[in-house]
C-alpha positions as a Markdown table, in Angstrom:
| # | Residue | x | y | z |
|---|---|---|---|---|
| 1 | Met | 0.0 | 0.0 | 0.0 |
| 2 | Val | 2.8 | 2.5 | 1.0 |
| 3 | Thr | 4.6 | 1.7 | -2.2 |
| 4 | Lys | 1.6 | 2.4 | -4.3 |
| 5 | Leu | 1.0 | 5.7 | -2.4 |
| 6 | Ser | 4.7 | 6.6 | -2.9 |
| 7 | Phe | 4.4 | 5.9 | -6.6 |
| 8 | Asn | 1.2 | 8.1 | -6.8 |
| 9 | Gln | 3.0 | 10.8 | -4.9 |
| 10 | Thr | 6.1 | 10.7 | -7.2 |
| 11 | Asp | 4.0 | 10.4 | -10.3 |
| 12 | Ser | 1.9 | 13.4 | -9.3 |
| 13 | Lys | 5.0 | 15.4 | -8.5 |
| 14 | Lys | 6.3 | 14.8 | -12.0 |
| 15 | Ala | 3.0 | 15.7 | -13.6 |
| 16 | Ile | 2.8 | 19.0 | -11.6 |
| 17 | Arg | 6.4 | 19.8 | -12.5 |
| 18 | Tyr | 5.5 | 19.3 | -16.2 |
| 19 | Asp | 2.2 | 21.3 | -15.9 |
| 20 | Pro | 1.8 | 23.4 | -12.7 |
| 21 | Thr | -1.9 | 23.9 | -13.5 |
| 22 | Tyr | -2.6 | 20.1 | -13.6 |
| 23 | Val | -5.4 | 19.9 | -11.1 |
| 24 | Lys | -5.6 | 16.2 | -11.0 |
| 25 | Gly | -2.0 | 16.0 | -10.0 |
| 26 | Phe | -2.5 | 18.2 | -7.0 |
| 27 | Tyr | -5.6 | 16.3 | -6.0 |
| 28 | Arg | -4.0 | 12.9 | -6.3 |
| 29 | Arg | -0.8 | 14.0 | -4.5 |
| 30 | Gly | -3.0 | 15.6 | -1.7 |
| 31 | Ala | -4.9 | 12.3 | -1.3 |
| 32 | Ala | -1.6 | 10.4 | -1.1 |
| 33 | Tyr | -0.3 | 12.8 | 1.5 |
| 34 | Val | -3.4 | 12.3 | 3.6 |
| 35 | Ala | -2.9 | 8.5 | 3.4 |
| 36 | Leu | 0.7 | 8.9 | 4.4 |
| 37 | Asn | -0.4 | 11.1 | 7.3 |
| 38 | Gln | 1.4 | 14.2 | 6.0 |
| 39 | Leu | -1.6 | 16.6 | 6.5 |
| 40 | Asp | 0.4 | 19.8 | 6.2 |
| 41 | Leu | 1.4 | 18.9 | 2.6 |
| 42 | Ala | -2.0 | 17.6 | 1.8 |
| 43 | Cys | -3.5 | 20.9 | 2.9 |
| 44 | Gln | -1.2 | 22.8 | 0.5 |
| 45 | Asp | -2.2 | 20.6 | -2.4 |
| 46 | Phe | -5.9 | 20.7 | -1.8 |
| 47 | Lys | -5.7 | 24.5 | -1.3 |
| 48 | Gln | -4.0 | 24.7 | -4.7 |
| 49 | Val | -6.8 | 22.7 | -6.3 |
| 50 | Cys | -9.3 | 25.2 | -4.7 |
| 51 | Lys | -7.3 | 28.1 | -6.3 |
| 52 | Leu | -7.2 | 26.4 | -9.7 |
| 53 | Val | -10.9 | 25.3 | -9.7 |
| 54 | Pro | -12.8 | 27.5 | -7.1 |
| 55 | Ser | -16.1 | 25.8 | -8.0 |
| 56 | Asp | -14.9 | 22.3 | -7.1 |
| 57 | Lys | -17.0 | 21.5 | -4.0 |
| 58 | Asp | -15.2 | 18.1 | -3.4 |
| 59 | Ala | -11.8 | 19.7 | -3.3 |
| 60 | Arg | -13.1 | 22.5 | -1.0 |
| 61 | Ser | -14.5 | 19.8 | 1.3 |
| 62 | Lys | -11.3 | 17.8 | 1.3 |
| 63 | Tyr | -9.3 | 20.9 | 2.0 |
| 64 | Glu | -11.5 | 22.0 | 4.9 |
| 65 | Leu | -11.6 | 18.5 | 6.5 |
| 66 | Thr | -7.8 | 18.0 | 6.1 |
| 67 | Leu | -7.1 | 21.5 | 7.5 |
| 68 | Lys | -9.4 | 20.9 | 10.4 |
| 69 | Glu | -7.7 | 17.6 | 11.3 |
| 70 | Phe | -4.3 | 19.1 | 10.9 |
| 71 | Arg | -5.1 | 22.0 | 13.2 |
| 72 | Leu | -6.7 | 19.6 | 15.7 |
| 73 | Arg | -3.5 | 17.5 | 15.8 |
| 74 | Glu | -1.3 | 20.5 | 16.1 |
| 75 | Phe | -3.4 | 21.8 | 19.0 |
| 76 | Ser | -3.2 | 18.4 | 20.7 |
| 77 | Lys | 0.5 | 18.6 | 20.5 |
| 78 | Cys | 0.5 | 22.0 | 22.2 |
| 79 | Ile | -1.6 | 21.0 | 25.1 |
| 80 | Lys | -0.2 | 17.5 | 25.6 |
| 81 | Val | 0.7 | 16.8 | 29.2 |
| 82 | Glu | 2.8 | 13.8 | 30.3 |
| 83 | Asp | 1.0 | 11.6 | 32.8 |
| 84 | Lys | 3.5 | 11.5 | 35.7 |
| 85 | Arg | 1.6 | 9.6 | 38.4 |
| 86 | Val | 3.5 | 8.5 | 41.5 |
| 87 | Glu | 2.4 | 5.4 | 43.2 |
| 88 | Ile | 2.7 | 5.4 | 47.0 |
| 89 | Asn | 2.5 | 2.3 | 49.1 |
| 90 | Val | 1.3 | 3.4 | 52.6 |
| 91 | Glu | 3.0 | 0.4 | 54.2 |
| 92 | Asp | 6.4 | 1.7 | 53.1 |
| 93 | Ile | 6.0 | 5.1 | 54.8 |
| 94 | Val | 8.1 | 5.3 | 58.0 |
| 95 | Val | 6.4 | 7.3 | 60.8 |
| 96 | Glu | 8.5 | 8.5 | 63.7 |
| 97 | Ser | 7.3 | 7.3 | 67.1 |
| 98 | Ser | 7.1 | 10.9 | 68.3 |
| 99 | Tyr | 4.3 | 11.7 | 65.7 |
| 100 | Asp | 1.1 | 12.5 | 67.5 |
| 101 | Gly | -1.2 | 13.6 | 64.6 |
| 102 | Pro | -4.0 | 11.7 | 62.9 |
| 103 | Lys | -3.4 | 8.0 | 62.3 |
| 104 | Ile | -4.9 | 5.4 | 59.9 |
| 105 | Glu | -6.3 | 2.6 | 61.9 |
| 106 | Asp | -5.8 | -1.0 | 60.7 |
| 107 | Ala | -9.0 | -2.3 | 59.0 |
| 108 | Glu | -8.5 | -5.8 | 60.5 |
């Protein structure tokens, strides 16, 4: 699958290099980028399709969906917090004999 996507991507790049107005090349390469999880590059290609053919509703939809997912992933990276939980075993805590505060009674 990845080989086929890479081929589509390479083929589309060549077609676009040959004809920078080749809409189908941008669309196919954008779709390949989405499948390869390269959403930033996919957005660029779908945006180019929208510029070349402003009336293409499918391309506009693909662009908006891809951009939305890209922004969501970027936002998630920004707010990501590592889960650093510390496990404490109460039995391992040493309490000095001079301690006179609240105590946990044995449930036995």
